[in-house]
Structures are given as structure tokens and as C-alpha cells.
N, C-alpha and C positions, 0 to 999 in steps of 0.2 A: 605809379610808378614812373620815375623822373631817372633822367640818367643824371648819373652824378660827376660834375663838373672841380677840377682840381683845384678852386678858389673857395666852392662850396665847402670842398672834402677839407681846407686846412683851415676853413673857418670853425668847423664842428668838432676838429682835432684842438683845435684851439679852445674853445670851450668844453670840453671832455679835459684836457689836461689840467686848466687853471680850476674849473670850480669844481672839479673832483678833490682837491685838496685844499683850495679855501674853501670857507666854511658859507657857500652859497648854493649847492645842490647840482650838481653835474647832471642827472636825469631828469629835476624840474628843466633845469635851462634848454637842453635838448630836446626836451616833450614840448618846451613852449617855440621854438624856434621851428620844429616842425609842424605847431597846429598854426603858426601865424603865416609861414609858404607854404604850406600843404607839400614838403619836401620829402620825398621816402625813395632813397636808391633802391636800385633793383636789384642788387645783393648787400639787403639790408643786414642780411645775418652775417655774414664774411666783414662787412664794413665796421660793427658792432664787436666784432672779435678782436679785428686788427686798432681797434681804439683801445679797447682795453691790454691789449698787448703793451702798446706803448706806454699808457699809466704805467703797469708791472714793468718794465723795463727801469721806467723813473725812481720808481720808489728801491728798486735792487741796486742802481747807481747810487741813492743817496746813502743808505744806510748798508752798503757792501759788508762793510767792518764787522758791524752788528750780524748778518747774517753768516756772515764767515766765522765767526764764534760761536753763536747757537748750534753750527752745524758740526763743528771740530771740537767743542765743549757740552754736548746735549742734559746731560747730567748736573755739570757745574753752573752753566747757563741755565736760568731757570725761567728766560725771556719766551724761548721756544714755547713751554708747557701754557706761559701764562695768555700766549698769543692762541694755543687751541684750546683753552678755556674761553676768552673773551669771543670766539668763532661759534662758541657752541647755539647761546640762545638764539642767532641770524639761522645757522641750519634745522632747529626745530622748528622755527618760524616760518621757512620756506615747505619745512615736510609737513607741517599743519594747514598751511594758509596758501600752500601753491597756485589755484587756481585763482580766487581772490587777488591775490598778488600779481598774477601776472594780468589780469583784467585793469587792474591800478597803474598798470606799466607804461598801459596802452591806451590810457583814459583819462581824460582831465579834469573830469567832475572836481576833483579835491584841491587841483593843484594850487590853486590862488590860499586856500585855506591852510596847504602844507606850505607855502612860503611865508605865511602869519606864525606859522608854528615855529619855524626853523627861526625866525627874528625874535618870536620870545624867549626860545632857548638860548640864544646869544646872550641877550639881554641876563638872563637867570646867570649865567657863568661868570658876565663880567663879575655883578655884583657879588656873584659867592667868593669870586679868586680874589675879589678887594677885601670882602670881608674875612674871609679865612687867611688873609696874607696878614692884616692886621692884629686879628688875634694868634698868631703865629702858630696854626693848626694845619698847616700842610706838611708834606711827605715827598721828597724826592725819588722814592723807591714805589715802583707797584707792587701790590701782591694780591691774592685772590679775588677777595671782595674790590678792588679798585678792577680787576681785569673783568668779573662778573658783571659791576655796574653797567661799563663802557660797551660789553657785549649787549648787554638789554637793549641799552641804545642805539647799538649798531643794527639790532634787528628791528625797532623802532623807524630809523633811517632807511628799509628799502620802499616805503611808501616816496614816490618820485616828486619834490619837490622840499622833502625831509633832508637836509645835508646830513651825509656819513659823517664828515668831520666835524661840524659845528657839537651834533647830537652827542659822540664818541667826547670830544673834548669838554662837552657838559658832565657825562658823567662822571670823566678822572675827577675835574674840580669839584663836582658835587662829592663823591667820595675823600674829598679831600689831598687829591694831588695836586703840586706846583702846576701851574700853566705848563711850562717848559717841560715838564716831565709828562704831563697828559698830551701834548701835542705830541711829541715825538712817539711815544706809544700808541695815539691815535691813527698816525699814518704809516707803522709797521703793522695796524690789524688791520690796514686796508689790502695790504700783500693777499693773504688768506682770501679776503672777500672779493675782491680782483681774480685771484687766482682760482676759487670755485665760481665767477660769471663768465670765467675764458674757458673753462673745463666745461660747464654746461652748454654754452652757448656751441663750442667746438662738437660735443658731441652730437646737437641738433644738425649743424652744417652736415658734418659727414652723412647722416645719415638721410638728411637731405637734399645731400650731392651740391654744396654749394661752396666745395671748393673746387670751382669752375675759372681757368683762364678768360676774361671776361674783359672788354673795352674800358672798364671802371677801374682795374689794377691800379692803374697808375695813380690815379685820383686816392683810390683808398691806400696804399702806400704814404701818400702825402699826406693824409689825415691821420697815420698811425704815429710819422717820424714827427707831423705837429704837436700831437698829443703828450708823444714823450719828451719832446724839449719844454714844452708850456710845463707838465706836471712837475718836472726835475725844478724849475724855476721859482713853481707855485710851492715847490714844500721849502726850497730853501729860504725863498721870501718869507714865508708864515712862521717858520725856527728862528730866523733873527727880529721878528717883529711880533711875535708872540707876546714878551712880556714887558712890549712899550707902548702897543697902540691897544687904544681901548674896543672889543668885539662892539660894542655899540655901532660903530662904522658901518660893519658888516652889518648889524642887527637892522640897522635905518636901509638898506637898501634892499635884504631880502624884503622888509615891509612896507616900501613903496612898491617893490616888483609884486607882492602879492596883492596888494589893492589897487595894482594897474590890471593885474590879470583876473579876480573878481570883477572889475567894470568890462573887459573885453568881454567875460562869459556873459556879463548880464546884457550885455548891447547883441549879444551874439556873434560878434569879431572870432572870436574863439568858442567853437561844440565841442561838445563830447561826443564819440562815439562808440555807440548810439548814447543820446542822452535824454535819456528816459529815467523818470523817478524809481520807476517799476527798477529795471535795473538796478540803479543806486541799491535799492534796499534788500534786494538779492545780495550783493556784494556783502552788505552790513549784516544781511543775515547768518550770513556763511562766516565772515570774521569773528562774531557775537558767538 
């Protein structure tokens, strides 16, 4: 354990806010930073909760008109129902694979591979988007099949290193949504996902007595604010450039990052904890 300083908290908040909504995986980047610098705050659980609160506020602020319309007209406006449907696959995944997912969240054995997988998804998204647009096979209306496909991809993105926004964007484009519509819905999908993490971690925090005033509180609050502001800017940025910029640039970044992680793992710079093949085999047995 190490004391959380304000600069480090701000850095982690920046990474959380940007990588949550850019298609590069926030969980993967945070795991990588902790693996490289062996950093863990004394009040890790509280820090995680408030980082999620920061990104949650960002989604609320950007889409406040949409949320208001959903709440005022839940029958006429079907977006709320679609978001619930899109959240079901991840809920099922958590119920069925909770222990393996908890293990993978805190271990780095497959981190490099998951970054490479994200890169592949982004390249496929770019290719499918171009093909669909040329064939004029895109739609700007989210329906139940689109929500289900994007929900399944969100469940896959529970693996650290697999981008939630990148995988759900792939699901939307693969189900024939145009990129702008898919991007907006994938960001709105993050609200239930982040809220679920917030409530789950909040429950464990109350249970473990994590809500105590400590010397790290100012740094934790700084991290939350930075996560919220950077998250807001990342959403606005992606909505603006999603139809103008090739996703292959993001793919190139995460592929190079994945290769770097694999090299660091092979050379022992990044180690899994515990880094035994027996443990990995047990995890995959549980998953399968």
C-alpha cells in the first residue's frame, strides 16, 4: 500500500475519464499503470467508487436532455427500455462468472492479449462501417436486436484491456447502426454499467467500512473531479469526430500497447499475481 498523492490521483482520474470513453480501455490502462509502478492507494475501494462517480456525472451532464425525456416519457421514449435490454448480457455474465472476472480484474496475465483484441475490434468496426455506408445499409434508429448485440459486446468488455466503448461500438456497427447513432447509444449504455459498478463497490465499501475520513481524501476528490471533466471532454470529442476520423488510429495505438505489454510480460517487467499457469488454467476452466 502507498499513500495517494494529488498528482497521482489526478493522473489516474485523467486516465479513467479519457480511456472510459475513448476506445482504448480504462480498466486496462489503470491495471497497466498499477503493474508498472506497483501503486495501490490505501483506500483503493473508495478511490474506485469516486472515480466511477466522476465518469457517471460526465454521462449525466452530456446527455441530460435525453435522460430527462426518458424519465418524463418512459412509454413513448423507448431508449430506457433499450438500455435495460442492453445491460442484461453483462448482468448475466457477472452472475455466472463473478469469481473468474474478479480474478481477471486484478491480474494481468491476459492484459496484452486483450489490448490486441480491442485493436482487432476497432479495425473490424472501421471496415464494417465503410462497407455498410457504401451499401447504404445503415440505420439511425436503435432497436432491440441492436441493443442485444451491443449488450453482448459490453459483457465481453468486462475483461480488462477490452474497451467497453470500442466493443459496444463494434456491436452497433455490426448490427447495421450508423457510427454516430452507435457511438451515442454506447456512451449512454455506460450509464447503467458505471452505475452498477458504483453501487456494487459502494456496497462493499459500506460493508468494509471504507467510508472513513483519511489523509487521502483530498487526493481522492481531485481524482474524481479530473475523471469527470476528462470524461465529459472525451465524450464530446468522440461524438464530434466519430464520423470523420478512422478508428484505425485508435486500433494502431492499442495494438502497439498490447505488443508492448506482451514484451514487458515476457521480460518479467510486468508480472501477474500470482503468475502461475496452474492458476490461469483454473480460471479458464471456470469460464468454460
